[in-house]
py3Dmol code that shows the C-alpha trace and the ligand (Angstrom):
import py3Dmol

protein = """\
ATOM      1  CA  MET A   1      35.837  22.626  13.275  1.00  0.00           C
ATOM      2  CA  THR A   2      32.030  22.491  13.124  1.00  0.00           C
ATOM      3  CA  ALA A   3      30.401  19.127  12.518  1.00  0.00           C
ATOM      4  CA  SER A   4      28.820  18.825   9.072  1.00  0.00           C
ATOM      5  CA  LYS A   5      25.053  18.909   8.895  1.00  0.00           C
ATOM      6  CA  PRO A   6      23.063  15.801   7.944  1.00  0.00           C
ATOM      7  CA  ARG A   7      22.139  15.736   4.273  1.00  0.00           C
ATOM      8  CA  VAL A   8      18.512  15.778   3.112  1.00  0.00           C
ATOM      9  CA  LEU A   9      17.259  15.260  -0.428  1.00  0.00           C
ATOM     10  CA  ALA A  10      13.994  17.070  -1.268  1.00  0.00           C
ATOM     11  CA  THR A  11      12.199  15.172  -4.023  1.00  0.00           C
ATOM     12  CA  ARG A  12       9.846  18.068  -4.803  1.00  0.00           C
ATOM     13  CA  HIS A  13       9.855  21.864  -4.777  1.00  0.00           C
ATOM     14  CA  PHE A  14       8.318  22.657  -1.378  1.00  0.00           C
ATOM     15  CA  PRO A  15       6.899  26.035  -0.170  1.00  0.00           C
ATOM     16  CA  PRO A  16       9.584  28.749   0.211  1.00  0.00           C
ATOM     17  CA  ASP A  17       9.429  28.998   4.022  1.00  0.00           C
ATOM     18  CA  VAL A  18       9.756  25.237   4.267  1.00  0.00           C
ATOM     19  CA  GLU A  19      12.780  25.154   1.972  1.00  0.00           C
ATOM     20  CA  THR A  20      14.378  28.021   3.911  1.00  0.00           C
ATOM     21  CA  ARG A  21      14.190  26.037   7.168  1.00  0.00           C
ATOM     22  CA  LEU A  22      15.253  22.837   5.410  1.00  0.00           C
ATOM     23  CA  SER A  23      18.351  24.567   4.023  1.00  0.00           C
ATOM     24  CA  ALA A  24      19.135  26.283   7.328  1.00  0.00           C
ATOM     25  CA  ASN A  25      19.137  23.079   9.354  1.00  0.00           C
ATOM     26  CA  PHE A  26      20.432  20.553   6.841  1.00  0.00           C
ATOM     27  CA  ASP A  27      22.798  20.259   3.954  1.00  0.00           C
ATOM     28  CA  ALA A  28      19.836  20.104   1.595  1.00  0.00           C
ATOM     29  CA  LYS A  29      19.492  19.345  -2.086  1.00  0.00           C
ATOM     30  CA  LEU A  30      16.387  21.125  -3.333  1.00  0.00           C
ATOM     31  CA  ASN A  31      14.435  20.523  -6.515  1.00  0.00           C
ATOM     32  CA  PRO A  32      13.615  24.073  -7.704  1.00  0.00           C
ATOM     33  CA  GLU A  33      12.349  22.861 -11.083  1.00  0.00           C
ATOM     34  CA  ASP A  34      10.136  20.273  -9.387  1.00  0.00           C
ATOM     35  CA  LYS A  35      11.320  17.518 -11.725  1.00  0.00           C
ATOM     36  CA  LEU A  36       9.737  14.175 -10.900  1.00  0.00           C
ATOM     37  CA  TYR A  37      12.034  11.334  -9.914  1.00  0.00           C
ATOM     38  CA  ASP A  38      11.336   7.792 -11.017  1.00  0.00           C
ATOM     39  CA  GLY A  39      12.435   4.971  -8.697  1.00  0.00           C
ATOM     40  CA  PRO A  40      15.939   4.314 -10.140  1.00  0.00           C
ATOM     41  CA  LEU A  41      16.719   8.047 -10.399  1.00  0.00           C
ATOM     42  CA  LEU A  42      15.582   8.621  -6.845  1.00  0.00           C
ATOM     43  CA  ALA A  43      17.736   5.772  -5.506  1.00  0.00           C
ATOM     44  CA  LYS A  44      20.717   7.185  -7.397  1.00  0.00           C
ATOM     45  CA  ALA A  45      20.072  10.781  -6.308  1.00  0.00           C
ATOM     46  CA  ALA A  46      19.886   9.686  -2.657  1.00  0.00           C
ATOM     47  CA  GLU A  47      23.534   8.573  -2.658  1.00  0.00           C
ATOM     48  CA  GLY A  48      25.222  10.099   0.385  1.00  0.00           C
ATOM     49  CA  PHE A  49      21.993  11.560   1.840  1.00  0.00           C
ATOM     50  CA  ASP A  50      20.786  10.814   5.379  1.00  0.00           C
ATOM     51  CA  GLY A  51      17.181  11.742   4.804  1.00  0.00           C
ATOM     52  CA  ILE A  52      14.626  12.070   2.015  1.00  0.00           C
ATOM     53  CA  MET A  53      11.781  14.552   2.166  1.00  0.00           C
ATOM     54  CA  CYS A  54       9.209  13.273  -0.317  1.00  0.00           C
ATOM     55  CA  ALA A  55       5.572  13.742  -1.254  1.00  0.00           C
ATOM     56  CA  ALA A  56       2.593  11.690  -2.349  1.00  0.00           C
ATOM     57  CA  GLY A  57       3.167  10.101  -5.733  1.00  0.00           C
ATOM     58  CA  ASP A  58       6.904   9.609  -5.229  1.00  0.00           C
ATOM     59  CA  PRO A  59       7.803   6.000  -6.031  1.00  0.00           C
ATOM     60  CA  LEU A  60       9.130   4.906  -2.652  1.00  0.00           C
ATOM     61  CA  ASN A  61       7.911   1.376  -3.224  1.00  0.00           C
ATOM     62  CA  ALA A  62       9.744  -1.774  -2.120  1.00  0.00           C
ATOM     63  CA  GLU A  63      11.789  -1.821  -5.336  1.00  0.00           C
ATOM     64  CA  THR A  64      13.129   1.697  -4.771  1.00  0.00           C
ATOM     65  CA  ILE A  65      13.681   1.199  -1.059  1.00  0.00           C
ATOM     66  CA  VAL A  66      15.804  -1.899  -1.691  1.00  0.00           C
ATOM     67  CA  ARG A  67      17.974   0.190  -4.013  1.00  0.00           C
ATOM     68  CA  LEU A  68      18.395   3.137  -1.624  1.00  0.00           C
ATOM     69  CA  PRO A  69      21.991   3.714  -0.560  1.00  0.00           C
ATOM     70  CA  ALA A  70      23.016   2.679   2.964  1.00  0.00           C
ATOM     71  CA  SER A  71      23.363   6.352   3.925  1.00  0.00           C
ATOM     72  CA  VAL A  72      19.560   6.866   3.966  1.00  0.00           C
ATOM     73  CA  ARG A  73      18.171   6.600   7.499  1.00  0.00           C
ATOM     74  CA  MET A  74      14.877   8.408   7.215  1.00  0.00           C
ATOM     75  CA  ILE A  75      12.040   9.190   4.792  1.00  0.00           C
ATOM     76  CA  ALA A  76       9.746  12.071   5.800  1.00  0.00           C
ATOM     77  CA  THR A  77       6.722  12.413   3.581  1.00  0.00           C
ATOM     78  CA  PHE A  78       5.067  15.784   3.115  1.00  0.00           C
ATOM     79  CA  SER A  79       1.621  14.172   3.366  1.00  0.00           C
ATOM     80  CA  VAL A  80      -0.654  12.407   5.774  1.00  0.00           C
ATOM     81  CA  GLY A  81      -1.209   9.542   3.323  1.00  0.00           C
ATOM     82  CA  TYR A  82       1.777   7.236   2.988  1.00  0.00           C
ATOM     83  CA  GLU A  83       0.649   4.537   0.589  1.00  0.00           C
ATOM     84  CA  HIS A  84       3.476   5.638  -1.741  1.00  0.00           C
ATOM     85  CA  VAL A  85       6.077   4.557   0.843  1.00  0.00           C
ATOM     86  CA  ASP A  86       6.530   0.841   1.474  1.00  0.00           C
ATOM     87  CA  VAL A  87       6.839   1.114   5.243  1.00  0.00           C
ATOM     88  CA  ALA A  88       7.543  -2.604   5.710  1.00  0.00           C
ATOM     89  CA  ALA A  89      10.400  -2.475   3.189  1.00  0.00           C
ATOM     90  CA  ALA A  90      11.758   0.614   4.949  1.00  0.00           C
ATOM     91  CA  ALA A  91      11.570  -1.140   8.336  1.00  0.00           C
ATOM     92  CA  LYS A  92      13.611  -4.032   6.938  1.00  0.00           C
ATOM     93  CA  ARG A  93      16.338  -1.525   6.086  1.00  0.00           C
ATOM     94  CA  ASP A  94      15.883   0.221   9.449  1.00  0.00           C
ATOM     95  CA  ILE A  95      14.806   3.403   7.657  1.00  0.00           C
ATOM     96  CA  LYS A  96      12.435   5.533   9.733  1.00  0.00           C
ATOM     97  CA  VAL A  97       9.290   6.863   7.998  1.00  0.00           C
ATOM     98  CA  SER A  98       7.204   9.841   9.150  1.00  0.00           C
ATOM     99  CA  ASN A  99       4.088  11.600   7.840  1.00  0.00           C
ATOM    100  CA  THR A 100       2.205  14.850   8.584  1.00  0.00           C
ATOM    101  CA  PRO A 101      -1.074  14.080  10.401  1.00  0.00           C
ATOM    102  CA  ASP A 102      -3.437  16.696  11.911  1.00  0.00           C
ATOM    103  CA  VAL A 103      -2.222  19.822  10.143  1.00  0.00           C
ATOM    104  CA  LEU A 104      -4.205  19.214   6.959  1.00  0.00           C
ATOM    105  CA  THR A 105      -7.404  17.999   8.596  1.00  0.00           C
ATOM    106  CA  ASP A 106      -9.353  21.252   8.310  1.00  0.00           C
ATOM    107  CA  ALA A 107      -8.203  22.171   4.807  1.00  0.00           C
ATOM    108  CA  THR A 108      -9.073  18.713   3.497  1.00  0.00           C
ATOM    109  CA  ALA A 109     -12.448  18.663   5.258  1.00  0.00           C
ATOM    110  CA  ASP A 110     -13.165  22.063   3.670  1.00  0.00           C
ATOM    111  CA  ILE A 111     -12.438  20.631   0.218  1.00  0.00           C
ATOM    112  CA  ALA A 112     -14.657  17.629   0.960  1.00  0.00           C
ATOM    113  CA  MET A 113     -17.496  20.041   1.774  1.00  0.00           C
ATOM    114  CA  LEU A 114     -16.712  22.000  -1.392  1.00  0.00           C
ATOM    115  CA  CYS A 115     -16.892  18.775  -3.436  1.00  0.00           C
ATOM    116  CA  LEU A 116     -20.148  17.809  -1.726  1.00  0.00           C
ATOM    117  CA  LEU A 117     -21.727  21.194  -2.380  1.00  0.00           C
ATOM    118  CA  GLY A 118     -20.224  21.558  -5.852  1.00  0.00           C
ATOM    119  CA  ALA A 119     -21.607  18.189  -6.908  1.00  0.00           C
ATOM    120  CA  ALA A 120     -25.035  18.701  -5.317  1.00  0.00           C
ATOM    121  CA  ARG A 121     -25.492  22.226  -6.646  1.00  0.00           C
ATOM    122  CA  ARG A 122     -24.105  21.619 -10.152  1.00  0.00           C
ATOM    123  CA  ALA A 123     -21.285  24.108  -9.715  1.00  0.00           C
ATOM    124  CA  HIS A 124     -19.354  22.817 -12.722  1.00  0.00           C
ATOM    125  CA  GLU A 125     -22.310  23.320 -15.065  1.00  0.00           C
ATOM    126  CA  GLY A 126     -22.994  26.761 -13.592  1.00  0.00           C
ATOM    127  CA  THR A 127     -19.471  28.084 -13.979  1.00  0.00           C
ATOM    128  CA  SER A 128     -19.180  26.527 -17.459  1.00  0.00           C
ATOM    129  CA  MET A 129     -22.419  28.178 -18.541  1.00  0.00           C
ATOM    130  CA  LEU A 130     -21.024  31.573 -17.597  1.00  0.00           C
ATOM    131  CA  ARG A 131     -17.542  31.085 -18.976  1.00  0.00           C
ATOM    132  CA  THR A 132     -18.800  29.794 -22.322  1.00  0.00           C
ATOM    133  CA  HIS A 133     -21.113  32.837 -22.609  1.00  0.00           C
ATOM    134  CA  SER A 134     -24.098  30.501 -22.820  1.00  0.00           C
ATOM    135  CA  TRP A 135     -26.143  31.862 -19.926  1.00  0.00           C
ATOM    136  CA  ILE A 136     -29.224  33.363 -21.475  1.00  0.00           C
ATOM    137  CA  GLY A 137     -30.695  34.384 -18.149  1.00  0.00           C
ATOM    138  CA  TRP A 138     -32.429  33.052 -15.066  1.00  0.00           C
ATOM    139  CA  GLU A 139     -34.978  30.313 -15.651  1.00  0.00           C
ATOM    140  CA  PRO A 140     -37.311  28.696 -13.120  1.00  0.00           C
ATOM    141  CA  THR A 141     -35.974  25.227 -13.937  1.00  0.00           C
ATOM    142  CA  GLN A 142     -32.345  26.104 -14.597  1.00  0.00           C
ATOM    143  CA  LEU A 143     -29.611  23.953 -13.053  1.00  0.00           C
ATOM    144  CA  MET A 144     -31.768  22.494 -10.332  1.00  0.00           C
ATOM    145  CA  GLY A 145     -29.588  20.478  -8.029  1.00  0.00           C
ATOM    146  CA  VAL A 146     -29.983  18.391  -4.920  1.00  0.00           C
ATOM    147  CA  HIS A 147     -30.838  19.957  -1.569  1.00  0.00           C
ATOM    148  CA  VAL A 148     -28.051  19.429   0.987  1.00  0.00           C
ATOM    149  CA  THR A 149     -29.540  20.631   4.275  1.00  0.00           C
ATOM    150  CA  GLY A 150     -31.016  17.836   6.367  1.00  0.00           C
ATOM    151  CA  LYS A 151     -29.794  14.995   4.149  1.00  0.00           C
ATOM    152  CA  ARG A 152     -27.917  11.844   5.234  1.00  0.00           C
ATOM    153  CA  LEU A 153     -24.155  11.820   4.872  1.00  0.00           C
ATOM    154  CA  GLY A 154     -22.319   8.497   5.061  1.00  0.00           C
ATOM    155  CA  ILE A 155     -18.630   8.782   5.859  1.00  0.00           C
ATOM    156  CA  LEU A 156     -16.295   5.886   5.113  1.00  0.00           C
ATOM    157  CA  GLY A 157     -13.319   6.382   7.423  1.00  0.00           C
ATOM    158  CA  MET A 158     -14.060   8.405  10.549  1.00  0.00           C
ATOM    159  CA  GLY A 159     -10.521   9.486  11.367  1.00  0.00           C
ATOM    160  CA  ARG A 160      -9.471  13.084  11.827  1.00  0.00           C
ATOM    161  CA  ILE A 161     -10.659  14.255   8.389  1.00  0.00           C
ATOM    162  CA  GLY A 162     -13.891  12.255   8.496  1.00  0.00           C
ATOM    163  CA  GLN A 163     -14.726  13.784  11.883  1.00  0.00           C
ATOM    164  CA  ALA A 164     -13.904  17.300  10.671  1.00  0.00           C
ATOM    165  CA  LEU A 165     -16.194  16.778   7.678  1.00  0.00           C
ATOM    166  CA  ALA A 166     -18.961  15.543  10.010  1.00  0.00           C
ATOM    167  CA  GLU A 167     -18.517  18.722  12.063  1.00  0.00           C
ATOM    168  CA  ARG A 168     -19.040  20.852   8.963  1.00  0.00           C
ATOM    169  CA  ALA A 169     -21.966  18.750   7.727  1.00  0.00           C
ATOM    170  CA  ARG A 170     -23.738  19.140  11.089  1.00  0.00           C
ATOM    171  CA  ALA A 171     -23.905  22.877  10.358  1.00  0.00           C
ATOM    172  CA  PHE A 172     -25.979  21.851   7.334  1.00  0.00           C
ATOM    173  CA  ARG A 173     -28.179  19.799   9.683  1.00  0.00           C
ATOM    174  CA  MET A 174     -27.077  16.621   7.911  1.00  0.00           C
ATOM    175  CA  THR A 175     -27.506  13.280   9.693  1.00  0.00           C
ATOM    176  CA  ILE A 176     -24.134  11.597  10.020  1.00  0.00           C
ATOM    177  CA  HIS A 177     -23.713   7.886   9.333  1.00  0.00           C
ATOM    178  CA  TYR A 178     -20.257   6.353   9.418  1.00  0.00           C
ATOM    179  CA  SER A 179     -18.204   3.256   9.177  1.00  0.00           C
ATOM    180  CA  ASN A 180     -14.758   2.892  10.642  1.00  0.00           C
ATOM    181  CA  ARG A 181     -12.493   0.057  11.724  1.00  0.00           C
ATOM    182  CA  THR A 182     -13.395   0.894  15.316  1.00  0.00           C
ATOM    183  CA  ARG A 183     -16.419   2.651  16.730  1.00  0.00           C
ATOM    184  CA  LEU A 184     -15.723   6.146  18.086  1.00  0.00           C
ATOM    185  CA  PRO A 185     -16.303   6.956  21.754  1.00  0.00           C
ATOM    186  CA  THR A 186     -19.604   8.755  22.377  1.00  0.00           C
ATOM    187  CA  ASP A 187     -18.010  12.187  22.828  1.00  0.00           C
ATOM    188  CA  LEU A 188     -16.432  11.965  19.363  1.00  0.00           C
ATOM    189  CA  GLU A 189     -19.355  10.161  17.749  1.00  0.00           C
ATOM    190  CA  LYS A 190     -21.695  13.027  18.615  1.00  0.00           C
ATOM    191  CA  GLY A 191     -24.819  11.093  17.674  1.00  0.00           C
ATOM    192  CA  ALA A 192     -23.459   9.746  14.374  1.00  0.00           C
ATOM    193  CA  ILE A 193     -24.835   6.329  13.431  1.00  0.00           C
ATOM    194  CA  PHE A 194     -22.165   3.621  13.328  1.00  0.00           C
ATOM    195  CA  TYR A 195     -22.061   0.630  10.973  1.00  0.00           C
ATOM    196  CA  ALA A 196     -19.562  -2.121  11.761  1.00  0.00           C
ATOM    197  CA  ASN A 197     -20.011  -3.338   8.190  1.00  0.00           C
ATOM    198  CA  PRO A 198     -19.678  -0.413   5.756  1.00  0.00           C
ATOM    199  CA  ASP A 199     -21.857  -2.221   3.195  1.00  0.00           C
ATOM    200  CA  ASP A 200     -24.790  -1.847   5.597  1.00  0.00           C
ATOM    201  CA  MET A 201     -24.355   1.935   5.598  1.00  0.00           C
ATOM    202  CA  LEU A 202     -24.719   2.348   1.840  1.00  0.00           C
ATOM    203  CA  PRO A 203     -28.557   2.246   1.549  1.00  0.00           C
ATOM    204  CA  HIS A 204     -28.676   5.120   4.105  1.00  0.00           C
ATOM    205  CA  CYS A 205     -26.414   7.524   2.200  1.00  0.00           C
ATOM    206  CA  ASP A 206     -27.834  10.442   0.240  1.00  0.00           C
ATOM    207  CA  PHE A 207     -24.173  11.435   0.143  1.00  0.00           C
ATOM    208  CA  LEU A 208     -21.217   9.071   0.539  1.00  0.00           C
ATOM    209  CA  SER A 209     -17.863  10.615   1.369  1.00  0.00           C
ATOM    210  CA  ILE A 210     -14.653   8.609   1.180  1.00  0.00           C
ATOM    211  CA  ASN A 211     -12.243   9.594   3.946  1.00  0.00           C
ATOM    212  CA  ALA A 212     -10.401   6.309   4.357  1.00  0.00           C
ATOM    213  CA  PRO A 213      -6.757   5.737   3.467  1.00  0.00           C
ATOM    214  CA  MET A 214      -5.684   3.625   0.500  1.00  0.00           C
ATOM    215  CA  THR A 215      -4.929   0.106   1.694  1.00  0.00           C
ATOM    216  CA  PRO A 216      -5.259  -3.335   0.082  1.00  0.00           C
ATOM    217  CA  THR A 217      -8.716  -3.501   1.757  1.00  0.00           C
ATOM    218  CA  THR A 218      -9.980  -0.152   0.474  1.00  0.00           C
ATOM    219  CA  ARG A 219      -8.555  -0.500  -3.059  1.00  0.00           C
ATOM    220  CA  LYS A 220     -11.502  -0.086  -5.493  1.00  0.00           C
ATOM    221  CA  TRP A 221     -13.875  -0.366  -2.537  1.00  0.00           C
ATOM    222  CA  VAL A 222     -16.431   1.850  -4.269  1.00  0.00           C
ATOM    223  CA  ASN A 223     -17.320  -0.677  -6.970  1.00  0.00           C
ATOM    224  CA  ALA A 224     -20.396  -1.362  -9.112  1.00  0.00           C
ATOM    225  CA  GLU A 225     -22.006  -3.602  -6.490  1.00  0.00           C
ATOM    226  CA  ARG A 226     -21.632  -1.058  -3.703  1.00  0.00           C
ATOM    227  CA  ILE A 227     -22.729   1.850  -5.890  1.00  0.00           C
ATOM    228  CA  ALA A 228     -25.892  -0.154  -6.670  1.00  0.00           C
ATOM    229  CA  ARG A 229     -26.613  -0.283  -2.903  1.00  0.00           C
ATOM    230  CA  LEU A 230     -26.651   3.526  -2.705  1.00  0.00           C
ATOM    231  CA  PRO A 231     -30.087   5.125  -3.100  1.00  0.00           C
ATOM    232  CA  LYS A 232     -30.869   6.324  -6.621  1.00  0.00           C
ATOM    233  CA  GLY A 233     -29.752   9.928  -6.963  1.00  0.00           C
ATOM    234  CA  ALA A 234     -26.999   9.652  -4.346  1.00  0.00           C
ATOM    235  CA  ILE A 235     -23.817  11.695  -4.565  1.00  0.00           C
ATOM    236  CA  VAL A 236     -20.295  10.327  -4.093  1.00  0.00           C
ATOM    237  CA  VAL A 237     -17.476  12.507  -2.750  1.00  0.00           C
ATOM    238  CA  ASN A 238     -13.831  11.436  -2.740  1.00  0.00           C
ATOM    239  CA  THR A 239     -11.074  13.518  -1.185  1.00  0.00           C
ATOM    240  CA  ALA A 240      -9.013  10.591   0.143  1.00  0.00           C
ATOM    241  CA  ARG A 241      -7.302   8.552  -2.568  1.00  0.00           C
ATOM    242  CA  GLY A 242      -8.475   7.880  -6.113  1.00  0.00           C
ATOM    243  CA  GLY A 243      -7.619   4.212  -5.861  1.00  0.00           C
ATOM    244  CA  VAL A 244     -10.453   3.659  -3.382  1.00  0.00           C
ATOM    245  CA  VAL A 245     -12.891   4.098  -6.275  1.00  0.00           C
ATOM    246  CA  ASP A 246     -13.377   1.868  -9.303  1.00  0.00           C
ATOM    247  CA  ASP A 247     -13.463   4.606 -11.949  1.00  0.00           C
ATOM    248  CA  GLU A 248     -15.287   2.498 -14.571  1.00  0.00           C
ATOM    249  CA  ALA A 249     -18.088   1.744 -12.096  1.00  0.00           C
ATOM    250  CA  LEU A 250     -18.410   5.336 -10.898  1.00  0.00           C
ATOM    251  CA  ILE A 251     -18.434   6.727 -14.426  1.00  0.00           C
ATOM    252  CA  ALA A 252     -21.072   4.186 -15.509  1.00  0.00           C
ATOM    253  CA  ALA A 253     -23.315   5.154 -12.563  1.00  0.00           C
ATOM    254  CA  LEU A 254     -22.886   8.867 -13.296  1.00  0.00           C
ATOM    255  CA  LYS A 255     -23.828   8.227 -16.917  1.00  0.00           C
ATOM    256  CA  SER A 256     -26.813   6.002 -16.160  1.00  0.00           C
ATOM    257  CA  GLY A 257     -28.220   8.496 -13.657  1.00  0.00           C
ATOM    258  CA  HIS A 258     -28.141   6.043 -10.754  1.00  0.00           C
ATOM    259  CA  LEU A 259     -25.848   8.623  -9.132  1.00  0.00           C
ATOM    260  CA  PHE A 260     -26.867  12.258  -9.393  1.00  0.00           C
ATOM    261  CA  ALA A 261     -23.300  13.530  -9.257  1.00  0.00           C
ATOM    262  CA  ALA A 262     -19.822  13.100  -7.837  1.00  0.00           C
ATOM    263  CA  GLY A 263     -17.363  15.544  -6.281  1.00  0.00           C
ATOM    264  CA  ILE A 264     -13.812  14.311  -6.721  1.00  0.00           C
ATOM    265  CA  ASP A 265     -10.451  15.747  -5.655  1.00  0.00           C
ATOM    266  CA  VAL A 266      -8.287  12.621  -6.021  1.00  0.00           C
ATOM    267  CA  PHE A 267      -7.890  10.169  -8.883  1.00  0.00           C
ATOM    268  CA  ASP A 268      -6.434   6.764  -9.481  1.00  0.00           C
ATOM    269  CA  GLY A 269      -3.228   7.184 -11.476  1.00  0.00           C
ATOM    270  CA  GLU A 270      -3.363  10.980 -11.184  1.00  0.00           C
ATOM    271  CA  PRO A 271      -2.534  13.177 -13.010  1.00  0.00           C
ATOM    272  CA  LYS A 272      -3.446  10.749 -15.836  1.00  0.00           C
ATOM    273  CA  ILE A 273      -7.040  10.465 -14.787  1.00  0.00           C
ATOM    274  CA  HIS A 274      -9.667   8.228 -16.391  1.00  0.00           C
ATOM    275  CA  GLN A 275     -10.672   9.978 -19.619  1.00  0.00           C
ATOM    276  CA  GLY A 276     -14.333   9.221 -18.942  1.00  0.00           C
ATOM    277  CA  TYR A 277     -14.513  11.932 -16.278  1.00  0.00           C
ATOM    278  CA  TYR A 278     -13.832  14.764 -18.699  1.00  0.00           C
ATOM    279  CA  GLY A 279     -17.114  14.437 -20.568  1.00  0.00           C
ATOM    280  CA  LEU A 280     -19.304  14.170 -17.474  1.00  0.00           C
ATOM    281  CA  GLN A 281     -21.227  17.317 -16.633  1.00  0.00           C
ATOM    282  CA  ASN A 282     -22.269  15.810 -13.301  1.00  0.00           C
ATOM    283  CA  ALA A 283     -18.699  15.324 -12.104  1.00  0.00           C
ATOM    284  CA  PHE A 284     -17.336  18.248 -10.089  1.00  0.00           C
ATOM    285  CA  LEU A 285     -13.596  17.747 -10.420  1.00  0.00           C
ATOM    286  CA  LEU A 286     -10.642  19.291  -8.608  1.00  0.00           C
ATOM    287  CA  PRO A 287      -6.918  18.551  -9.107  1.00  0.00           C
ATOM    288  CA  HIS A 288      -5.954  17.127  -5.684  1.00  0.00           C
ATOM    289  CA  MET A 289      -6.273  20.412  -3.796  1.00  0.00           C
ATOM    290  CA  GLY A 290      -7.311  19.116  -0.376  1.00  0.00           C
ATOM    291  CA  SER A 291      -4.381  20.585   1.530  1.00  0.00           C
ATOM    292  CA  ALA A 292      -3.608  23.439  -0.843  1.00  0.00           C
ATOM    293  CA  THR A 293      -3.661  26.508   1.385  1.00  0.00           C
ATOM    294  CA  VAL A 294      -0.520  28.477   2.194  1.00  0.00           C
ATOM    295  CA  GLU A 295      -1.023  27.886   5.905  1.00  0.00           C
ATOM    296  CA  THR A 296      -1.573  24.158   5.533  1.00  0.00           C
ATOM    297  CA  ARG A 297       1.260  23.472   3.095  1.00  0.00           C
ATOM    298  CA  ASN A 298       3.646  25.392   5.385  1.00  0.00           C
ATOM    299  CA  ALA A 299       2.399  23.454   8.393  1.00  0.00           C
ATOM    300  CA  MET A 300       2.872  20.169   6.524  1.00  0.00           C
ATOM    301  CA  GLY A 301       6.418  21.138   5.594  1.00  0.00           C
ATOM    302  CA  PHE A 302       7.240  22.236   9.127  1.00  0.00           C
ATOM    303  CA  LYS A 303       5.865  18.978  10.461  1.00  0.00           C
ATOM    304  CA  ALA A 304       7.996  16.964   8.045  1.00  0.00           C
ATOM    305  CA  LEU A 305      10.976  19.037   9.246  1.00  0.00           C
ATOM    306  CA  ASP A 306      10.084  18.537  12.928  1.00  0.00           C
ATOM    307  CA  ASN A 307      10.385  14.824  12.250  1.00  0.00           C
ATOM    308  CA  LEU A 308      13.627  15.033  10.269  1.00  0.00           C
ATOM    309  CA  GLU A 309      15.178  17.327  12.865  1.00  0.00           C
ATOM    310  CA  ALA A 310      14.127  15.116  15.786  1.00  0.00           C
ATOM    311  CA  PHE A 311      15.748  12.067  14.276  1.00  0.00           C
ATOM    312  CA  LEU A 312      18.664  13.349  12.218  1.00  0.00           C
ATOM    313  CA  LEU A 313      19.731  16.286  14.437  1.00  0.00           C
ATOM    314  CA  ARG A 314      18.816  15.059  17.921  1.00  0.00           C
ATOM    315  CA  GLY A 315      18.717  11.284  17.591  1.00  0.00           C
ATOM    316  CA  GLN A 316      15.127  11.177  18.905  1.00  0.00           C
ATOM    317  CA  THR A 317      12.211   9.113  17.654  1.00  0.00           C
ATOM    318  CA  PRO A 318      10.345  11.117  14.986  1.00  0.00           C
ATOM    319  CA  PRO A 319       7.088  12.328  16.601  1.00  0.00           C
ATOM    320  CA  ASP A 320       5.027  11.174  13.621  1.00  0.00           C
ATOM    321  CA  LEU A 321       6.721   7.855  13.094  1.00  0.00           C
ATOM    322  CA  VAL A 322       4.756   5.582  10.779  1.00  0.00           C
ATOM    323  CA  LYS A 323       4.855   1.873  11.490  1.00  0.00           C
ATOM    324  CA  ALA A 324       4.164  -1.023   9.140  1.00  0.00           C
ATOM    325  CA  SER A 325       0.672  -2.362   9.870  1.00  0.00           C
TER     326      SER A 325
END
"""
ligand_1 = """\
13
8YV
C -1.094 16.402 -0.097
C -2.610 14.469 0.627
O -1.149 17.631 -0.673
O -1.342 14.635 2.614
C -1.934 13.921 1.836
O -2.018 12.685 2.030
O -3.325 13.793 0.004
C -2.467 15.850 0.065
O -3.334 16.691 0.683
C -0.189 15.582 -0.926
O -0.344 14.249 -0.721
C 1.230 16.053 -0.727
O 2.181 15.052 -0.724
"""
view = py3Dmol.view(width=600, height=400)
view.addModel(protein, "pdb")
view.setStyle({"model": 0}, {"cartoon": {"style": "trace"}})
view.addModel(ligand_1, "xyz")
view.setStyle({"model": 1}, {"stick": {}})
view.zoomTo()
view.show()
């Protein structure tokens, strides 16, 4: 008699190759219709499952984790960010939590550069002009944006993605300023200017890119006061988490002209984003696409599976174990 496979509940519809491996190695319950679980439904659906493969936005808060059945031993999130999983509550229940670092660094840094360029060069207004048939022809003063090459880029959060963005920005001869919990060693800093206090960096940012995770400290960090410290005409880019920005403050600064533009891929409360963004021509908006390439989403799924397999099939510590801070 062959031993039965551990059971894994997939909360979302993951890429086909990922689901194929998930189903081959586990007794998996997939979610082909990609129906969203709320907390109580998720706790109920997890009955009898050993592992949960989830994604950003899933409500794995303390309330849900307390209600999870005793069978659940591991939560593997298909994301690098894990603010949606209450890691401390999971630790109390001895539930392991893993994430998917590294594999989405390049794709997300690419989207940050796209947001930076799209905002600076008025890409939204340009594409809208064409698609609404309102382009009457080239004009010497048409859609003049902000020059990118040689400008100062301030990066809040110089982890893997922040560093990959800096690498790209250096190709545009941008000067890199950054703030991070700890200063990088010289070989990784590569001449970037460090600020122990991120507030001190703000007056030096022609562009400010948010690459820090969502934590109680970073929640609504980009507020009216800090936006006021940015030079007039600065551009804000956010590809990390929407909650790091105070939407009201950002929208007000985009309307007043204190900020020239913003490039945003992530929103507080997404997909129900602040209505104020829709009317802003100087907001270049994307629907949380940072990691959305076939290669990256597969790699994220395989990484989540590497972790589930290590723990549930081989009894090893998941390689990307997340610990409560
Ligand atoms: C993911 C992300 O696509 O990995 C992350 O933290 O923000 C995204 O790029 C998404 O969160 C999938 O769960």
